[in-house]
C-alpha positions in Angstrom: 4.3 24.1 10.1 7.7 25.3 8.8 10.4 24.3 11.2 8.3 22.2 13.5 9.9 19.0 14.8 7.3 16.2 15.2 7.3 13.8 18.1 6.5 10.3 16.7 7.4 8.7 20.0 4.1 10.0 21.4 1.6 7.2 22.2 -1.9 8.3 21.1 -4.8 6.2 22.4 -6.9 5.1 19.4 -9.1 2.6 21.1 -12.1 4.9 21.4 -11.9 6.3 17.8 -13.7 3.6 15.8 -10.2 2.6 14.4 -10.3 -0.7 12.5 -6.9 -1.4 13.9 -7.4 -0.4 17.6 -11.1 0.1 18.2 -12.4 -3.5 18.1 -9.8 -5.7 19.7 -12.2 -7.6 21.9 -14.6 -8.2 19.0 -11.9 -9.1 16.5 -9.4 -11.0 18.6 -11.1 -11.8 21.9 -8.3 -9.9 23.6 -8.6 -6.2 24.6 -4.9 -6.0 25.3 -3.5 -7.6 22.1 -1.1 -5.3 20.2 -2.4 -4.9 16.6 0.1 -4.2 13.8 -1.8 -5.3 10.7 -4.0 -2.6 9.2 -1.9 -0.3 7.0 -2.5 3.1 8.7 -0.1 5.0 11.0 -0.4 5.6 14.7 0.9 9.1 14.1 -1.1 12.3 13.8 -1.3 13.8 10.4 0.6 17.1 9.7 -0.6 20.1 11.6 -1.5 21.9 8.4 -3.8 19.0 7.4 -5.6 19.0 10.7 -6.0 22.8 10.6 -7.3 22.8 7.1 -10.0 20.3 8.1 -10.9 22.3 11.2 -11.2 25.5 9.2 -13.5 23.8 6.7 -15.6 22.2 9.4 -16.0 25.5 11.1 -18.0 26.8 8.1 -20.7 24.4 9.1 -22.2 23.7 5.7 -21.3 20.5 3.9 -23.3 20.5 0.7 -22.3 18.9 -2.6 -18.7 19.8 -3.4 -16.6 20.2 -6.5 -12.8 20.2 -6.4 -11.5 23.0 -4.2 -9.7 25.8 -6.0 -6.1 24.8 -6.4 -6.7 21.1 -5.7 -5.7 19.8 -9.2 -2.7 22.1 -9.2 -1.5 20.6 -5.9 -1.7 17.1 -7.3 0.1 18.1 -10.5 2.7 20.0 -8.5 3.3 17.1 -6.1 3.9 14.6 -8.9 6.3 17.0 -10.6 8.2 17.8 -7.4 8.5 14.2 -6.0 8.9 12.2 -9.2 9.7 14.7 -12.0 6.5 13.3 -13.6 4.6 15.9 -15.6 0.9 15.2 -15.7 -2.1 17.2 -16.8 -5.1 18.1 -14.7 -7.6 16.4 -17.0 -5.8 13.1 -16.6 -6.9 12.9 -13.0 -10.0 10.8 -12.0 -11.0 10.9 -8.4 -12.3 7.8 -6.6 -12.9 7.0 -3.0 -9.8 4.7 -3.0 -7.4 2.8 -5.2 -9.0 -0.6 -4.5 -12.4 0.8 -5.7 -10.6 2.1 -8.8 -9.1 -1.3 -9.5 -12.5 -3.0 -9.4 -13.9 -0.3 -11.7 -11.0 -0.8 -14.1 -11.6 -4.5 -14.1 -15.2 -4.0 -15.0 -14.4 -1.4 -17.6 -11.7 -3.3 -19.5 -12.3 -7.0 -18.9 -15.3 -9.3 -19.2 -16.3 -12.3 -17.1 -13.9 -15.2 -17.8 -11.0 -12.9 -18.8 -7.7 -13.3 -17.0 -5.8 -10.7 -14.9 -2.1 -11.1 -14.0 -0.9 -10.3 -10.5 2.3 -11.0 -8.7 1.9 -12.8 -5.4 2.6 -12.6 -2.6 0.5 -9.6 -3.1 -1.9 -7.1 -1.3 -4.8 -9.4 -0.8 -7.7 -7.3 -2.3 -5.9 -7.9 -5.7 -7.1 -11.5 -5.4 -10.8 -10.6 -5.1 -11.3 -10.3 -8.9 -13.1 -13.7 -8.9 -15.9 -11.9 -7.1 -16.8 -10.2 -10.4 -16.1 -13.3 -12.5 -12.6 -12.6 -13.6 -9.8 -15.2 -13.4 -6.4 -14.6 -11.8 -3.2 -15.6 -13.6 -0.4 -15.7 -11.1 3.1 -14.5 -12.0 4.7 -15.2 -8.6 7.7 -13.2 -7.5 10.9 -15.3 -7.2 12.4 -15.5 -3.7 16.1 -16.3 -3.9 18.8 -15.5 -1.4 16.4 -13.4 0.7 15.5 -11.2 -2.2 12.4 -10.9 -4.4 12.7 -10.5 -8.2 10.2 -10.7 -11.1 10.0 -14.0 -13.1 10.1 -12.5 -16.6 10.2 -15.8 -18.4 7.0 -16.9 -16.6 5.4 -13.5 -17.3 6.2 -13.6 -21.0 4.8 -17.1 -21.3 1.6 -16.3 -19.4 1.0 -13.0 -21.2 0.7 -15.0 -24.5 -2.7 -16.3 -23.3 -5.3 -14.3 -25.3 -7.6 -14.4 -22.3 -5.2 -12.2 -20.4 -6.5 -8.6 -20.7 -5.0 -6.8 -17.7 -2.0 -6.8 -15.4 -2.1 -5.2 -11.9 1.1 -4.4 -10.1 1.9 -3.0 -6.7 4.9 -0.6 -6.8 6.3 -0.1 -4.3 5.3 -3.7 -3.6 3.0 -4.6 -0.7 3.9 -6.7 1.2 7.5 -7.5 0.2 8.8 -3.8 0.1 10.4 -3.8 -3.3 10.7 -0.7 -5.4 10.8 -1.9 -8.9 13.6 -0.4 -11.0 12.9 1.4 -14.2 14.4 -1.5 -16.1 12.1 -4.0 -14.4 9.1 -1.8 -15.2 10.2 -1.4 -18.8 10.5 -5.2 -19.3 7.0 -5.7 -17.8 5.6 -2.9 -19.9 7.1 -4.2 -23.1 5.5 -7.6 -22.5 2.1 -6.0 -21.8 2.4 -3.9 -25.0 3.4 -6.9 -27.1 0.4 -8.8 -25.9 -2.2 -6.0 -25.8 -2.5 -6.2 -22.0 -3.6 -3.1 -20.1 -1.5 -2.1 -17.1 -2.9 -0.9 -13.7 -0.1 0.3 -11.5 -1.0 0.7 -7.8 1.5 3.3 -6.6 -0.2 4.3 -3.3 3.1 3.8 -1.4 5.2 5.8 -3.9 6.0 8.6 -1.4 7.2 6.1 1.2 10.6 5.1 -0.3 13.6 4.7 1.9 16.8 6.7 1.4 18.8 5.5 -1.6 15.7 4.3 -3.5 13.9 6.0 -6.3 10.3 5.5 -7.4 9.6 5.6 -11.1 5.9 6.2 -12.0 5.1 3.6 -14.6 3.5 6.0 -17.0 6.5 8.3 -17.0 8.7 5.8 -18.7 7.4 6.3 -22.2 4.4 7.7 -24.2 3.5 4.1 -25.1 3.3 3.1 -21.5 1.3 6.2 -20.6 -1.3 5.4 -23.3 -1.7 1.9 -22.0 -2.0 2.4 -18.3 -3.9 3.6 -15.2 -1.9 4.8 -12.2 -3.4 4.6 -8.7 -2.2 7.4 -6.4 -3.4 8.7 -3.0 -2.2 10.6 0.0 -3.9 8.1 2.3 -0.8 6.1 3.2 1.6 9.0 2.9 -0.2 11.4 5.3 -2.4 9.0 7.3 -5.7 10.2 5.9 -7.2 6.9 4.7 -10.4 7.5 6.6 -11.1 10.5 4.4 -11.5 8.3 1.3 -9.8 10.1 -1.5 -7.6 8.9 -4.3 -6.5 10.2 -7.7 -6.2 7.8 -10.6 -3.9 9.2 -13.4 -5.1 8.1 -16.9 -3.3 9.9 -19.8 -5.2 8.1 -22.5 -8.4 10.0 -23.2 -10.4 7.0 -24.5 -9.4 4.8 -21.6 -10.1 7.6 -19.2 -13.6 8.3 -20.5 -14.4 4.6 -20.4 -13.1 4.3 -16.9 -15.1 7.3 -15.7 -18.3 5.9 -17.3 -17.8 2.6 -15.4 -17.0 4.4 -12.2 -20.3 6.3 -12.4 -22.2 3.2 -13.5 -21.2 1.5 -10.3 -22.1 4.4 -8.1 -18.6 5.6 -7.3 -18.5 9.4 -7.1 -15.6 11.0 -9.0 -15.5 14.2 -6.9 -13.7 13.9 -3.6 -15.5 14.4 -0.3 -15.1 17.8 1.2 -12.7 16.8 3.9 -10.7 14.3 1.8 -9.9 16.9 -0.9 -9.2 19.6 1.7 -6.8 17.3 3.6 -4.9 16.2 0.5 -4.5 19.7 -0.9 -3.0 20.9 2.4 -0.8 17.8 2.6 0.6 18.2 -0.9 1.1 21.9 -0.3 2.6 21.9 3.2 3.3 18.3 4.2 6.8 17.6 2.8 8.7 18.4 6.1 6.4 16.1 8.1 6.8 13.3 5.5 10.6 13.6 5.6 10.5 13.3 9.4 8.1 10.4 9.5 10.2 8.5 7.0 13.3 9.0 9.1 11.4 7.6 12.1 10.0 4.6 10.1 13.5 3.8 8.7 14.9 3.8 12.2 12.0 1.6 13.4 12.9 -0.8 10.6 16.6 -1.0 11.5 15.6 -1.4 15.2 13.2 -4.2 14.4 15.6 -6.1 12.1 18.4 -6.0 14.6 16.3 -6.8 17.7 14.2 -9.6 16.2 17.0 -11.4 14.4 19.3 -11.1 17.4 16.8 -12.6 19.8 15.0 -15.0 17.5 17.8 -16.6 15.4 16.4 -18.1 12.2 13.8 -15.4 11.8 14.7 -13.1 8.8 13.5 -9.6 8.4 13.6 -9.0 4.7 15.3 -6.0 3.1 12.8 -3.1 2.8 13.1 -0.4 0.1 9.8 1.3 0.8 6.5 1.4 2.8 6.1 1.0 6.5 5.0 -2.7 6.0 7.8 -5.1 6.9 7.9 -8.7 5.6 9.5 -11.2 7.9 10.2 -14.9 7.3 9.1 -17.1 10.2 9.5 -20.4 8.3 12.3 -21.5 10.6 9.7 -22.7 13.1 8.3 -25.2 10.5 4.7 -24.4 11.7 1.6 -24.7 9.4 -0.2 -21.4 8.8 -2.8 -21.9 11.5 -0.3 -22.8 14.2 1.8 -19.8 13.4 -1.2 -17.6 13.6 -2.3 -19.2 16.9 1.1 -18.7 18.6 1.3 -15.1 17.3 -2.2 -14.1 18.5 -2.8 -16.3 21.5 0.6 -16.7 23.0 2.5 -13.6 21.8 -0.8 -11.6 21.8 0.3 -9.7 18.8 -2.0 -9.3 15.7 -0.3 -9.2 12.3 -1.3 -9.8 8.8 -0.5 -13.5 8.3 1.6 -14.2 5.2 -0.8 -16.8 3.7 -3.5 -14.2 3.1 -1.2 -12.6 0.4 -1.5 -15.7 -1.8 1.1 -18.2 -3.1 4.5 -17.7 -1.6 3.2 -16.0 1.5 2.8 -18.9 3.9 5.2 -18.8 6.8 5.8 -15.0 6.5 4.3 -12.2 8.6 3.6 -8.6 7.7 4.3 -6.0 10.4 3.1 -2.4 10.3 5.9 -0.4 12.0 4.3 3.0 11.6 3.9 3.3 15.4 5.8 4.6 18.4 9.0 2.6 19.0 7.8 1.7 22.5 4.8 0.0 20.9 7.0 -1.8 18.4 9.4 -2.9 21.2 6.6 -4.3 23.3 5.2 -6.3 20.3 8.7 -7.7 19.5 9.3 -8.6 23.2 6.0 -10.5 23.3 6.9 -12.3 20.1 10.4 -13.2 21.3 9.1 -14.6 24.6 6.3 -16.6 22.9 8.4 -18.1 20.1 11.7 -18.8 21.9 10.4 -22.2 23.2 9.7 -23.3 19.6 13.2 -22.6 18.3 14.9 -25.6 16.8 18.2 -26.7 18.3 21.1 -25.4 16.2 19.2 -22.4 14.6 
C-alpha cells in the first residue's frame, strides 16, 4: 500500500505452517529449538497487495485450469524495463514452476548424456545435480583472493575449448558468494561462450536484491548476439517471498531455442502456465511491490552490517565476506581449522544454529557458512550470540 511503513522487526511464528525452514526442526535436526537460517526464503510477510490479491482470487472459490491473467505479461515486461532498462517482448516469456526446473529442462533440451556443462563453484548446489541426468560437470572455480571472488577467465577459456562442453550455467547475482558480476565480466564470459558455441543459462533469480551502489546487468541485454544464445531465469520468489507459489519466467529471445525449450518442458510434464495464485501474486508484486522491496532491502542491508560488525568483533578470525546482493551471506570460518563435519557438528549441536554448510556448494566451499539474514534482527542476534558462545572456546591463541 502506498505510503505504508512495514515492520520487519515483527517475529512471525512459522513453526505450524509446513515451512521447510521452520516446520520440521525436530525431524530435520533433532532439536525443536534450533535456529534455522539455511533455506532461502524470508521470515517477512509479503507485500500487502500480494496478500490481498491472493485473498480476492481465493474468495471466488473456483480454481479451474488457468491461463495467464490479463495484464500478467505486461507486468513482467514492465518490471524488467523499470528495474533494469531491459526491453523484452511478451512472447519471449516461458513460464515454469521454478528456475531449477527450468535449468533441468534446458539441460535436457540442449545437451545429451555425456556432454559437459560449465559451472562456477562454490555454487548453488542444485547446479551440481546435472549428473543425475547423465551430464558431466566442468568446474570453472571462482578465484578467492584477498577476501574477494573473481572469475578465472584463463581457466574458463581453456575449458571452453573442449568440444564436449555444450552449456554454461551462471548464478548472477551469485549464490552463495554475493557477487554482482559487472557488465565487463559478463561480456568476457559471453564472448568465450560464443567463440566455442556454448549456450548460456543465466540464473538471475536474485537480480532484484542488489545492495545500494550495485547494478545488475541482465546477461541478454548486453548484445543481440548474447540474447540469441541464452536463456535467462527470473522469478519473484526470492524478491517478494512467494517461493511456495511456484512460478518463474524464463526469458528466451531466440525463437528456435525457445520452441525447443518449451517442447522439452512439456515432454517432462512441466506446465508452462503458472498456477492461479502464483501468477496472481507475481502480477500484484510487480505492479505494487516496489516500495515494500525498497524497505526490505534497507532492512537486509542493515542486518548485513550488523552481522559483519558483531560477528567479526566477537569472533576474531571469522570473516564475513563483502556482499553485493541477495540476503545470503557467505562467512569464512576456516580460522578454526576444523574439518567440515566437525564445523557442522559444533554449529548444529553446540551453537544450535542450522546453516547451509559451505561444503555443499562444491569445490572451494569447505570451511565457509551461508547465512540467511532475511529475518528479524532479534532472531539474527540470537543466532549470532549462540555461535559466538559455542565457538569462542575453539579460538586459536593469537587470532
